[in-house]
DOZASE-422701 format. One record per residue (C-alpha): residue in three letters; residue number from 1; z, x, y. Coordinates in steps of 0.5 Angstrom, whole numbers, padded with zeros to 4 digits. Each point is the difference from the previous one (the first is absolute). Example, Ala and Ser with C-alpha at 12.3 -4.5 7.8 and 13.67 -1.06 7.14 Angstrom:
! residues 2
(rec 'ALA',1,(0016,0025,-0009))
(rec 'SER',2,(-0002,0002,0007))
//
This chain:
! residues 418
(rec 'MET',1,(0005,0028,-0043))
(rec 'GLU',2,(-0006,0000,-0003))
(rec 'ASN',3,(-0004,-0006,-0002))
(rec 'HIS',4,(-0001,-0001,-0008))
(rec 'ALA',5,(-0007,-0002,-0002))
(rec 'ASP',6,(-0001,-0006,-0005))
(rec 'ILE',7,(0001,0003,-0007))
(rec 'ARG',8,(-0005,-0002,-0006))
(rec 'TYR',9,(0001,0001,-0007))
(rec 'PRO',10,(-0006,0002,-0004))
(rec 'ALA',11,(-0001,0001,-0007))
(rec 'GLY',12,(0001,0006,-0004))
(rec 'LEU',13,(0006,0003,0005))
(rec 'THR',14,(0004,0005,-0004))
(rec 'LEU',15,(0008,-0001,0000))
(rec 'ILE',16,(0001,0006,0005))
(rec 'ASN',17,(-0005,-0004,0005))
(rec 'MET',18,(0004,-0006,-0001))
(rec 'LYS',19,(0006,0003,0001))
(rec 'TYR',20,(-0002,0003,0007))
(rec 'ILE',21,(-0003,-0007,0002))
(rec 'LEU',22,(0006,-0003,-0002))
(rec 'LEU',23,(0004,0005,0005))
(rec 'VAL',24,(-0005,-0002,0006))
(rec 'VAL',25,(0001,-0007,-0001))
(rec 'ILE',26,(0008,0001,0000))
(rec 'LEU',27,(-0001,0004,0006))
(rec 'GLY',28,(-0004,-0005,0003))
(rec 'VAL',29,(0005,-0006,-0001))
(rec 'VAL',30,(0006,0005,0002))
(rec 'GLY',31,(-0004,0001,0007))
(rec 'CYS',32,(-0001,-0008,0000))
(rec 'GLN',33,(-0006,0002,0004))
(rec 'SER',34,(-0007,-0004,-0001))
(rec 'SER',35,(-0006,0003,0001))
(rec 'SER',36,(-0002,-0004,0006))
(rec 'ASP',37,(0006,0003,0004))
(rec 'THR',38,(0000,0004,0006))
(rec 'PHE',39,(0007,0002,0000))
(rec 'TYR',40,(0006,-0002,-0005))
(rec 'THR',41,(0007,0003,0000))
(rec 'ASP',42,(0006,-0003,-0004))
(rec 'LEU',43,(0006,0002,0003))
(rec 'SER',44,(0005,-0003,-0005))
(rec 'LYS',45,(0000,0006,-0004))
(rec 'GLY',46,(0007,0003,0002))
(rec 'SER',47,(-0003,0005,0006))
(rec 'LEU',48,(-0005,0001,0006))
(rec 'PRO',49,(-0007,0001,-0003))
(rec 'GLU',50,(-0003,0007,0001))
(rec 'ALA',51,(-0003,0001,0007))
(rec 'TRP',52,(0003,-0006,0003))
(rec 'GLU',53,(0004,0002,0006))
(rec 'THR',54,(0006,-0002,0004))
(rec 'ILE',55,(-0001,0001,0008))
(rec 'PRO',56,(0007,0000,0004))
(rec 'LEU',57,(-0001,-0004,0006))
(rec 'GLY',58,(0005,0001,0006))
(rec 'LYS',59,(0007,0003,-0002))
(rec 'ASP',60,(-0002,-0002,-0007))
(rec 'THR',61,(0000,0006,-0005))
(rec 'ALA',62,(-0004,0001,-0006))
(rec 'GLN',63,(0005,-0001,-0005))
(rec 'GLU',64,(0002,-0007,0002))
(rec 'ILE',65,(-0006,-0003,0000))
(rec 'ALA',66,(-0002,-0002,-0007))
(rec 'THR',67,(0004,-0001,-0006))
(rec 'TYR',68,(-0001,-0003,-0007))
(rec 'ASN',69,(0004,-0006,-0002))
(rec 'PRO',70,(0000,-0001,-0008))
(rec 'SER',71,(0003,-0007,0001))
(rec 'SER',72,(-0007,-0003,0003))
(rec 'SER',73,(-0004,0006,-0002))
(rec 'ALA',74,(-0003,0001,0007))
(rec 'VAL',75,(0000,0006,0005))
(rec 'VAL',76,(0005,-0002,0006))
(rec 'ILE',77,(-0002,0002,0007))
(rec 'GLN',78,(0005,0001,0005))
(rec 'GLN',79,(-0002,0001,0007))
(rec 'GLY',80,(-0006,0005,-0001))
(rec 'ARG',81,(-0007,-0001,-0002))
(rec 'LEU',82,(-0003,0000,-0007))
(rec 'GLU',83,(-0007,0003,0000))
(rec 'SER',84,(-0005,0000,-0006))
(rec 'PRO',85,(-0004,0005,-0002))
(rec 'ALA',86,(-0007,-0001,0003))
(rec 'PHE',87,(-0005,-0003,-0004))
(rec 'SER',88,(-0008,-0001,0001))
(rec 'VAL',89,(-0003,-0006,0004))
(rec 'SER',90,(-0007,-0002,0002))
(rec 'SER',91,(-0001,-0001,0007))
(rec 'LEU',92,(0001,-0008,0003))
(rec 'GLN',93,(0001,-0002,-0007))
(rec 'TYR',94,(0005,-0006,-0001))
(rec 'TYR',95,(0006,0002,-0005))
(rec 'ARG',96,(0005,-0005,-0004))
(rec 'VAL',97,(0007,0003,0001))
(rec 'GLN',98,(0005,-0002,-0005))
(rec 'MET',99,(0008,0002,0000))
(rec 'ARG',100,(0006,-0002,-0003))
(rec 'VAL',101,(0006,0000,0006))
(rec 'LYS',102,(0007,-0002,0002))
(rec 'ALA',103,(0002,0001,0007))
(rec 'PRO',104,(0006,-0003,0003))
(rec 'ALA',105,(-0003,0000,0007))
(rec 'LYS',106,(-0007,0000,0002))
(rec 'ALA',107,(-0003,0007,-0002))
(rec 'MET',108,(-0007,0003,0002))
(rec 'TRP',109,(-0005,0003,-0004))
(rec 'ALA',110,(-0007,0003,0002))
(rec 'PHE',111,(-0006,0003,-0002))
(rec 'THR',112,(-0002,0006,0004))
(rec 'PHE',113,(-0007,0003,-0001))
(rec 'TYR',114,(-0004,0007,0000))
(rec 'ASP',115,(-0007,0002,0001))
(rec 'ASN',116,(-0004,0005,-0005))
(rec 'ALA',117,(0003,0006,0004))
(rec 'GLY',118,(0007,-0002,-0002))
(rec 'GLU',119,(0002,-0002,0008))
(rec 'VAL',120,(0004,-0006,0001))
(rec 'LEU',121,(-0004,-0006,0003))
(rec 'LEU',122,(0003,-0004,0006))
(rec 'ALA',123,(-0001,-0007,-0003))
(rec 'ASP',124,(0005,-0002,-0005))
(rec 'HIS',125,(0002,-0006,-0003))
(rec 'TYR',126,(0008,-0002,0000))
(rec 'SER',127,(0003,-0007,-0002))
(rec 'SER',128,(0007,-0002,-0002))
(rec 'ILE',129,(0004,-0002,-0006))
(rec 'ASP',130,(0004,-0007,0000))
(rec 'PRO',131,(0008,0001,-0001))
(rec 'SER',132,(0002,-0002,-0007))
(rec 'ASP',133,(0006,0001,-0005))
(rec 'ASP',134,(-0004,0001,-0006))
(rec 'PHE',135,(-0007,0004,-0001))
(rec 'GLN',136,(-0006,-0004,0002))
(rec 'GLN',137,(-0007,0001,-0002))
(rec 'TYR',138,(-0005,0001,0006))
(rec 'GLU',139,(-0007,0000,0001))
(rec 'TYR',140,(-0004,0002,0006))
(rec 'TYR',141,(-0007,0002,0002))
(rec 'VAL',142,(-0002,0006,0004))
(rec 'GLN',143,(-0006,0003,0003))
(rec 'SER',144,(-0001,0007,0000))
(rec 'LYS',145,(-0002,0003,0007))
(rec 'ALA',146,(-0007,0003,0002))
(rec 'ASN',147,(-0001,0007,-0003))
(rec 'ALA',148,(0006,-0001,-0005))
(rec 'ALA',149,(0000,0005,-0006))
(rec 'GLN',150,(0007,-0001,-0002))
(rec 'ALA',151,(0006,-0004,0001))
(rec 'GLU',152,(0008,0000,0000))
(rec 'PHE',153,(0005,-0006,-0002))
(rec 'TRP',154,(0006,0001,0005))
(rec 'LEU',155,(0006,-0005,-0001))
(rec 'GLN',156,(0006,0000,0005))
(rec 'PRO',157,(0007,-0004,0000))
(rec 'ALA',158,(0002,-0003,0007))
(rec 'THR',159,(0005,0004,0004))
(rec 'GLY',160,(0007,0001,-0004))
(rec 'GLN',161,(-0003,-0004,-0006))
(rec 'SER',162,(-0003,0002,-0007))
(rec 'VAL',163,(-0006,-0002,-0004))
(rec 'SER',164,(-0002,0000,-0007))
(rec 'LEU',165,(-0007,0002,-0003))
(rec 'SER',166,(-0001,-0001,-0008))
(rec 'GLU',167,(-0008,0000,0000))
(rec 'VAL',168,(-0006,0000,0005))
(rec 'ARG',169,(-0007,-0001,-0002))
(rec 'VAL',170,(-0006,0001,0004))
(rec 'THR',171,(-0007,-0003,-0003))
(rec 'PRO',172,(-0007,-0001,0003))
(rec 'ALA',173,(-0001,-0007,0002))
(rec 'GLN',174,(-0006,-0002,-0003))
(rec 'SER',175,(-0003,-0005,0005))
(rec 'SER',176,(0001,-0003,0007))
(rec 'LEU',177,(0002,-0007,-0003))
(rec 'GLU',178,(0006,0004,-0004))
(rec 'VAL',179,(0002,0002,0007))
(rec 'LYS',180,(-0001,-0007,0004))
(rec 'GLN',181,(0004,-0003,-0005))
(rec 'TRP',182,(0006,0004,0001))
(rec 'ILE',183,(-0001,0000,0008))
(rec 'ASP',184,(0000,-0008,-0001))
(rec 'SER',185,(0006,0000,-0005))
(rec 'VAL',186,(0004,0004,0006))
(rec 'TYR',187,(-0003,-0005,0005))
(rec 'GLN',188,(0003,-0006,-0004))
(rec 'THR',189,(0007,0003,0001))
(rec 'ILE',190,(0000,-0001,0008))
(rec 'PRO',191,(-0002,-0006,0004))
(rec 'PRO',192,(-0007,-0001,0001))
(rec 'VAL',193,(-0003,0003,0006))
(rec 'SER',194,(-0003,-0005,0005))
(rec 'TYR',195,(-0004,0003,0006))
(rec 'THR',196,(-0006,-0003,0004))
(rec 'PRO',197,(-0004,0006,0002))
(rec 'PRO',198,(-0003,0000,0007))
(rec 'PRO',199,(-0007,-0003,0002))
(rec 'GLY',200,(-0006,0005,0001))
(rec 'ARG',201,(0004,0006,-0004))
(rec 'PHE',202,(-0006,0003,-0002))
(rec 'GLN',203,(-0003,0001,0006))
(rec 'TYR',204,(0000,0008,-0001))
(rec 'LEU',205,(-0001,0000,-0007))
(rec 'ASP',206,(-0007,-0002,-0001))
(rec 'LYS',207,(-0002,0005,-0005))
(rec 'THR',208,(0006,-0001,-0004))
(rec 'MET',209,(0000,-0007,-0001))
(rec 'ALA',210,(-0008,0000,-0002))
(rec 'ALA',211,(0002,0006,-0005))
(rec 'LEU',212,(0005,-0005,-0003))
(rec 'ARG',213,(-0004,-0006,0000))
(rec 'ASN',214,(-0006,0004,-0003))
(rec 'GLY',215,(0005,0003,-0006))
(rec 'GLU',216,(-0001,0007,0003))
(rec 'LYS',217,(0005,0006,-0001))
(rec 'ILE',218,(0004,0001,0006))
(rec 'ARG',219,(0004,0007,0001))
(rec 'VAL',220,(0007,-0002,0004))
(rec 'VAL',221,(0004,0006,0003))
(rec 'MET',222,(0007,-0003,0002))
(rec 'LEU',223,(0003,0005,0006))
(rec 'GLY',224,(0007,0000,0002))
(rec 'ASN',225,(0007,0001,-0002))
(rec 'SER',226,(0004,-0002,-0006))
(rec 'ILE',227,(0000,-0007,0002))
(rec 'ILE',228,(-0008,0000,-0001))
(rec 'ASN',229,(0001,0004,-0006))
(rec 'ASP',230,(0004,-0006,-0003))
(rec 'THR',231,(-0005,-0005,0002))
(rec 'GLY',232,(-0005,0004,-0004))
(rec 'ASN',233,(0004,0000,-0006))
(rec 'SER',234,(0000,-0007,0000))
(rec 'ALA',235,(-0007,-0001,-0004))
(rec 'TRP',236,(-0002,-0005,0006))
(rec 'GLU',237,(-0007,0002,-0002))
(rec 'LEU',238,(0000,-0003,-0006))
(rec 'LEU',239,(0002,-0007,0003))
(rec 'VAL',240,(-0006,0001,0005))
(rec 'GLU',241,(-0005,0002,-0005))
(rec 'GLU',242,(0002,-0006,-0004))
(rec 'MET',243,(-0003,-0004,0006))
(rec 'TYR',244,(-0007,0003,0000))
(rec 'PRO',245,(-0004,0001,-0006))
(rec 'GLY',246,(-0002,0007,-0002))
(rec 'ALA',247,(0004,0003,0006))
(rec 'ASP',248,(0003,0007,-0001))
(rec 'LEU',249,(0006,0003,0005))
(rec 'GLU',250,(0002,0007,-0001))
(rec 'VAL',251,(0006,0001,0003))
(rec 'ILE',252,(0002,0006,0003))
(rec 'THR',253,(0007,0001,0003))
(rec 'SER',254,(0000,0006,0005))
(rec 'VAL',255,(0007,0001,0002))
(rec 'ARG',256,(0005,0004,0003))
(rec 'GLY',257,(0007,-0003,0000))
(rec 'GLY',258,(0004,-0001,0006))
(rec 'THR',259,(-0006,0002,0005))
(rec 'GLY',260,(-0006,-0004,0002))
(rec 'CYS',261,(-0006,0001,0005))
(rec 'THR',262,(0004,0004,0005))
(rec 'TYR',263,(0000,0005,-0006))
(rec 'TYR',264,(-0007,-0001,-0003))
(rec 'GLN',265,(-0004,0001,0007))
(rec 'HIS',266,(0002,0007,0000))
(rec 'ASN',267,(-0003,0006,-0003))
(rec 'ASN',268,(-0006,-0003,-0004))
(rec 'ARG',269,(0005,-0004,-0004))
(rec 'VAL',270,(-0005,-0006,0001))
(rec 'ASP',271,(-0005,0004,-0004))
(rec 'THR',272,(0005,0002,-0005))
(rec 'PHE',273,(0003,-0007,-0001))
(rec 'VAL',274,(-0006,-0005,0001))
(rec 'VAL',275,(-0007,0004,0001))
(rec 'GLN',276,(0001,0003,-0007))
(rec 'TYR',277,(0000,-0006,-0003))
(rec 'GLN',278,(-0006,-0003,0003))
(rec 'PRO',279,(0003,-0007,0001))
(rec 'ASP',280,(-0004,-0007,0001))
(rec 'LEU',281,(0006,-0003,0003))
(rec 'LEU',282,(0006,0004,0003))
(rec 'MET',283,(0006,-0004,0000))
(rec 'ILE',284,(0006,0003,0005))
(rec 'GLY',285,(0007,-0003,-0001))
(rec 'GLY',286,(0007,0002,0000))
(rec 'ILE',287,(0006,-0002,0004))
(rec 'SER',288,(-0001,0002,0007))
(rec 'HIS',289,(-0004,0007,0000))
(rec 'GLY',290,(0005,0002,0006))
(rec 'LYS',291,(-0002,-0006,0004))
(rec 'ASP',292,(-0006,0004,0002))
(rec 'THR',293,(-0007,-0004,0001))
(rec 'ALA',294,(-0003,0006,0003))
(rec 'ALA',295,(0001,0004,-0006))
(rec 'MET',296,(-0003,-0005,-0005))
(rec 'TYR',297,(-0006,-0001,0005))
(rec 'SER',298,(-0001,0008,-0001))
(rec 'VAL',299,(0000,-0001,-0007))
(rec 'ILE',300,(-0005,-0006,0000))
(rec 'ARG',301,(-0004,0004,0005))
(rec 'GLN',302,(0000,0007,-0004))
(rec 'VAL',303,(-0002,-0004,-0007))
(rec 'ARG',304,(-0006,-0003,0004))
(rec 'GLU',305,(-0002,0006,0003))
(rec 'TRP',306,(0000,0004,-0007))
(rec 'MET',307,(-0002,-0005,-0005))
(rec 'GLU',308,(-0008,-0003,0000))
(rec 'PRO',309,(0000,-0005,-0002))
(rec 'ALA',310,(0007,-0002,0003))
(rec 'PRO',311,(0005,-0004,-0004))
(rec 'GLU',312,(0002,-0007,0002))
(rec 'ILE',313,(0007,0001,0002))
(rec 'MET',314,(0006,-0005,0000))
(rec 'VAL',315,(0007,0001,0003))
(rec 'MET',316,(0006,-0004,-0003))
(rec 'SER',317,(0007,0000,0004))
(rec 'GLY',318,(0006,0002,-0004))
(rec 'PRO',319,(0004,-0005,-0005))
(rec 'VAL',320,(0006,0002,-0004))
(rec 'GLY',321,(0004,0006,0003))
(rec 'ARG',322,(0008,0000,0002))
(rec 'GLY',323,(0001,-0006,0004))
(rec 'GLY',324,(-0006,-0004,-0003))
(rec 'ASP',325,(0003,-0007,-0001))
(rec 'PRO',326,(0000,-0004,0006))
(rec 'ARG',327,(0006,-0004,-0003))
(rec 'THR',328,(0005,0005,0001))
(rec 'ASN',329,(-0004,0004,0005))
(rec 'PRO',330,(0000,-0004,0007))
(rec 'GLU',331,(-0004,0005,0003))
(rec 'PHE',332,(-0006,-0001,-0005))
(rec 'SER',333,(-0004,-0006,0003))
(rec 'VAL',334,(-0005,-0003,-0005))
(rec 'GLU',335,(-0005,-0001,0006))
(rec 'PRO',336,(0000,0006,0004))
(rec 'LEU',337,(0003,-0001,0007))
(rec 'GLU',338,(-0001,0004,0006))
(rec 'GLY',339,(0001,0008,-0001))
(rec 'ASP',340,(-0001,-0001,-0007))
(rec 'PHE',341,(-0004,0006,-0003))
(rec 'ARG',342,(-0005,-0005,-0004))
(rec 'LEU',343,(-0003,-0003,0007))
(rec 'GLU',344,(-0001,0007,0002))
(rec 'LEU',345,(-0003,0002,-0007))
(rec 'ALA',346,(-0005,-0007,0000))
(rec 'GLN',347,(-0002,0002,0007))
(rec 'MET',348,(-0002,0007,-0002))
(rec 'THR',349,(-0004,-0002,-0006))
(rec 'ALA',350,(-0004,-0005,0004))
(rec 'ASP',351,(-0002,0006,0005))
(rec 'ALA',352,(-0002,0004,-0006))
(rec 'GLN',353,(-0003,-0006,-0004))
(rec 'VAL',354,(0003,0001,-0006))
(rec 'ASN',355,(0003,-0005,-0004))
(rec 'TYR',356,(0008,-0002,0000))
(rec 'PHE',357,(0005,-0003,-0005))
(rec 'ASP',358,(0007,-0002,0003))
(rec 'MET',359,(0003,0001,-0007))
(rec 'LYS',360,(0007,0001,0003))
(rec 'SER',361,(-0001,-0007,0003))
(rec 'ALA',362,(-0002,-0003,-0007))
(rec 'TRP',363,(0006,0004,-0003))
(rec 'GLY',364,(0005,-0003,0004))
(rec 'ALA',365,(-0003,-0007,0000))
(rec 'TYR',366,(0001,0001,-0008))
(rec 'LEU',367,(0007,0002,0000))
(rec 'GLU',368,(0002,-0006,0005))
(rec 'GLN',369,(-0003,-0005,-0005))
(rec 'THR',370,(0004,0003,-0006))
(rec 'GLN',371,(0008,0000,-0002))
(rec 'GLN',372,(-0001,0007,-0004))
(rec 'PRO',373,(0004,0005,0003))
(rec 'TYR',374,(-0004,0006,0004))
(rec 'ASP',375,(0003,0005,-0006))
(rec 'TYR',376,(-0004,-0004,-0005))
(rec 'PHE',377,(-0006,0003,0002))
(rec 'LEU',378,(0002,0007,0002))
(rec 'ARG',379,(0001,0006,-0004))
(rec 'ASP',380,(0004,0003,0005))
(rec 'PRO',381,(0002,-0002,0008))
(rec 'VAL',382,(-0007,0002,0002))
(rec 'HIS',383,(-0005,-0001,-0006))
(rec 'ALA',384,(-0003,-0006,-0004))
(rec 'ASN',385,(0001,0000,-0008))
(rec 'ALA',386,(-0005,-0003,-0004))
(rec 'ARG',387,(0002,-0007,0002))
(rec 'GLY',388,(-0001,0002,0007))
(rec 'ARG',389,(-0006,0003,-0001))
(rec 'GLN',390,(-0003,-0007,-0003))
(rec 'ILE',391,(0001,-0003,0007))
(rec 'LEU',392,(-0004,0005,0003))
(rec 'ALA',393,(-0005,0000,-0005))
(rec 'ARG',394,(-0001,-0008,0001))
(rec 'LEU',395,(0000,0000,0007))
(rec 'LEU',396,(-0006,0005,-0001))
(rec 'GLU',397,(-0003,-0005,-0005))
(rec 'VAL',398,(0000,-0006,0005))
(rec 'TYR',399,(-0002,0005,0006))
(rec 'PHE',400,(-0007,0001,-0004))
(rec 'LYS',401,(0000,-0007,-0003))
(rec 'PRO',402,(-0007,-0002,0001))
(rec 'THR',403,(-0001,-0005,0006))
(rec 'SER',404,(-0003,-0007,0000))
(rec 'GLY',405,(-0008,0001,-0003))
(rec 'ASN',406,(0002,0005,-0004))
(rec 'THR',407,(0004,-0002,-0006))
(rec 'ALA',408,(-0001,0006,-0005))
(rec 'THR',409,(0004,0000,-0006))
(rec 'LYS',410,(0001,0005,-0005))
(rec 'GLU',411,(0002,-0002,-0007))
(rec 'SER',412,(0005,0005,-0004))
(rec 'SER',413,(-0004,0006,-0003))
(rec 'GLN',414,(0002,0005,-0005))
(rec 'THR',415,(-0003,0005,0004))
(rec 'GLU',416,(0001,0007,-0003))
(rec 'LEU',417,(0004,0005,0005))
(rec 'GLU',418,(-0003,0007,0001))
//
C-alpha cells in the first residue's frame, strides 16, 4: 500500500479540489498507514489481501492454509505459511515490527531479505510468538541484512495448530536508543546474566579494542550457521557501543544455515562470505562446524592470505542447539571434559593465534542458574527466540567489557540510524 503524504488546505481551493482532497484523506484513514510506515496491512477486512500468499508445507494444501474468521476479524493460518508481498528496505537498517496475533501454541514469524536483483539472501531473522488465548499486540525490532533491498514477513503456526493475524506494521527505527530500549525490555523478562570473562581475553584483539576505545567504526562479519545468525540478530553491538563512547560497530551476518567452515573452506567461498565485506573483525561461530578444526583453520588461513590487512579473528564455541541445556542433557558438561570438542577448539585457536570465546560454557552456566525451562528461550527445539538472543547479547557485552584501567562508559544518545 502506498504512503500518503501530509495534506494541507491552502486558501482558495475549489469545491472539486476539496472533494478530491477529502477522498484522499478518507483513503488514507481506511488504509491506516502513516507516512512513516515501511509496510502496513490490515487483515481484519474479510479476505486475504492481494499479493499475500499461502505456502503449503509438507502434506498441506493451499486450500487448507488461510481462512478469514469474522468473529475475530483476522486471517487464520492452518499448518502452512503466510507470506506478505515484498516491501522495500534499506541495508542494515533497524525496523520496528508490530503485529496483532493470537496463537494457541507457540508460532513462528520471520523476515526474509532480497537483494536488488531479487535474489534471496541467506541471512534472515526468525523469532516466535508466545501462546495466548486472546489477541496480543507484539513489538519486535529487526535489522535488515547487508545488501538487502526488499523484505517479506512470514508467519507460521506450530505443527497441527493455527495462528491468527489481524494486522502487521513495519516502521523504520529512528535511533539506536529506540532499539536499545526494546532489547533492554526483553532482557528484563529473563534472569540476569552473571558471567566472569577470562583474563587476557583480548590477546589477539589489539586493533579491535583500540578502535573501540578510540570511538572508531569497526566492521564485523559473523560467519557460521543459523546459531551465529541468531547471535548477530541480538543487537549485541548496541550494548558494546554503549561502553565505548563514539564506537560504531557495523555487524554483518554472513551465514548459510546448517553449514560451517567445512562448507566455507571450499570453492572460493571465503571470498564470497568474508572477503567481499572487508571486515575489521571476523567472528566465527555456530554449533560445531562438523567438529572439524582443520576446516576452521583453513578458513582462517585463507582470510589471512586474501585480505591485506588481514582482520582480527575471534572464534566462539556454539551455544543453544538441541540438547543445549545442561539441566536435562547429562552429556552437556559446563566445563569441557576430556574429549570435548571445545578443548580441541581452544587448542586450534591458540595455534592459529586468534581469539577464543567459549560461549557454550557461558550459556550452560547461565541455564544452570535459572529456573526457567529451556523452551522459554527457544523458538523451536534448536534456535533462540528474542529472549534467548538476549542471553547471547549480554554474554558478548560482558566479554567486551573494558578491563580495569579503561572504564570508558557511554551515555545514551539519540544517534540517528542510517
